[in-house]
KOLDRENTOR-628828 format. One record per residue (C-alpha): residue in one letter; residue number from 0; x, y, z. Coordinates in pm, whole numbers, plus 50000, padded with zeros to 5 digits. Layout:
<atoms>
ATOM  res    n      x      y      z
ATOM    A  NUM      X      Y      Z
...
</atoms>
This chain:
<atoms>
ATOM  res    n      x      y      z
ATOM    M    0  55984  91890  13818
ATOM    K    1  56258  91946  13967
ATOM    L    2  56494  92190  14123
ATOM    K    3  56826  92231  14202
ATOM    L    4  57014  92408  14511
ATOM    D    5  57354  92448  14445
ATOM    L    6  57579  92509  14813
ATOM    H    7  57941  92630  14660
ATOM    D    8  57887  92993  14747
ATOM    I    9  57716  92920  15090
ATOM    Y   10  57911  92650  15224
ATOM    S   11  58033  92882  15469
ATOM    E   12  57753  93019  15621
ATOM    G   13  57589  92793  15878
ATOM    K   14  57237  93051  15859
ATOM    K   15  57254  93016  15536
ATOM    L   16  57268  92716  15460
ATOM    E   17  57008  92585  15657
ATOM    Q   18  56803  92819  15580
ATOM    S   19  56850  92765  15195
ATOM    L   20  56816  92370  15297
ATOM    A   21  56451  92448  15450
ATOM    G   22  56390  92652  15144
ATOM    I   23  56417  92404  14934
ATOM    M   24  56246  92147  15116
ATOM    Q   25  55958  92385  15114
ATOM    E   26  55916  92490  14763
ATOM    A   27  55976  92114  14656
ATOM    Q   28  55588  92072  14833
ATOM    E   29  55466  92296  14773
ATOM    K   30  55507  92268  14388
ATOM    K   31  55484  91902  14479
ATOM    A   32  55806  91855  14250
ATOM    K   33  55972  91489  14184
ATOM    L   34  56272  91579  14255
ATOM    V   35  56538  91827  14407
ATOM    E   36  56892  91787  14321
ATOM    I   37  57089  91949  14635
ATOM    I   38  57487  92000  14528
ATOM    P   39  57721  92037  14807
ATOM    G   40  58057  92006  14606
ATOM    K   41  58337  91732  14629
ATOM    G   42  58600  91860  14879
ATOM    S   43  58604  91682  15191
ATOM    G   44  58299  91509  15247
ATOM    Q   45  58226  91702  15526
ATOM    L   46  57960  91955  15366
ATOM    K   47  57742  91635  15160
ATOM    K   48  57753  91424  15528
ATOM    Y   49  57603  91749  15682
ATOM    V   50  57353  91740  15415
ATOM    L   51  57247  91468  15454
ATOM    R   52  57194  91533  15829
ATOM    F   53  57004  91819  15845
ATOM    L   54  56767  91606  15616
ATOM    E   55  56739  91306  15767
ATOM    K   56  56708  91477  16116
ATOM    N   57  56464  91738  15984
ATOM    Y   58  56245  91622  15701
ATOM    R   59  56247  91230  15734
ATOM    G   60  55888  91141  15625
ATOM    V   61  55822  91436  15389
ATOM    Y   62  56090  91272  15122
ATOM    H   63  56057  90936  14949
ATOM    R   64  56416  90914  14933
ATOM    I   65  56773  91066  14928
ATOM    E   66  57006  90895  14669
ATOM    K   67  57380  90999  14646
ATOM    D   68  57488  91029  14313
ATOM    D   69  57744  90687  14183
ATOM    K   70  57940  90927  13872
ATOM    N   71  57975  91210  14130
ATOM    W   72  57978  91217  14450
ATOM    G   73  57962  91592  14515
ATOM    R   74  57498  91531  14430
ATOM    I   75  57234  91447  14649
ATOM    F   76  56921  91387  14444
ATOM    V   77  56598  91433  14663
ATOM    H   78  56316  91200  14569
ATOM    F   79  55969  91279  14604
ATOM    R   80  55670  91043  14611
ATOM    Y   81  55307  91277  14654
ATOM    Q   82  54974  91081  14673
</atoms>
């Protein structure tokens, strides 16, 4: 199962952004999703850096690994592994 979160509409709303990221991570764990695709968009790259920092700070140890899409640098893949 793959979940997807597009941040284009909420990129400038700090609290909503954090709530959306926390929500998709919680949903992934509840549904045992293998992959979450987060789309911060291309832009200046600041939102992508913010997302990566947020995940590292709040969810390290929850996800298996994070992959930055080589073909589309406006996407981040969060991989999960379950026992």
